[in-house]
N, C-alpha and C positions, 0 to 999 in steps of 0.2 A: 486535530487530526491524529489518529492513532493507527498503527499497523497491527491488525489482529494476527495472531500466530496461526499459520496454516496447519491443516490436519489435526486440529485440536477439538475434542468433543466438549470441553469446558471452556469458559472464558479464560483467555490468555493473550498477553501482548507479546509481539515479536520485538526483538532488539534491532531489527532492520529498520532503517529510516522509512517513514510513511511515503507511499508512492501512489501514482495514478497511471492509468493506461490511456493513451491517446490513439484514436482510430482515424485514419484518413480514407475516405471512400472516393474511389476514382471513377470517372465516367465510363471506363471500359469494364467495370465490375470488380476490379482488383481492390483489395483492402491492404493498407499498410498500417502496421501497429508498432508501438514501442512503449516502454515503461520509463517514466521519469521518477526520481526520488528527491526528497529534500536533502540538502547537504548533510553529511554525517554530523551529529551533535547539535544540529540547529533546534531540534525539539526532543525533549526527554519526557515521556509519559510517566505517570505515577504507577510504578510497577506493583505497589502494594494495594492498589485499588481493586475492589471486587466487581467493578463494572464501569462502563462509560456510556 
């Protein structure tokens, strides 16, 4: 899993740990959301790669 650099027109990796968003849908129509990330340093992508 890699974290792609935001607002980049070309392929780029972000140094921020990879993350994911969780959504919780409630019966009253509300949505709760939060972002979780891997612990810092748990995964290091190959920053010299031209693509994933």
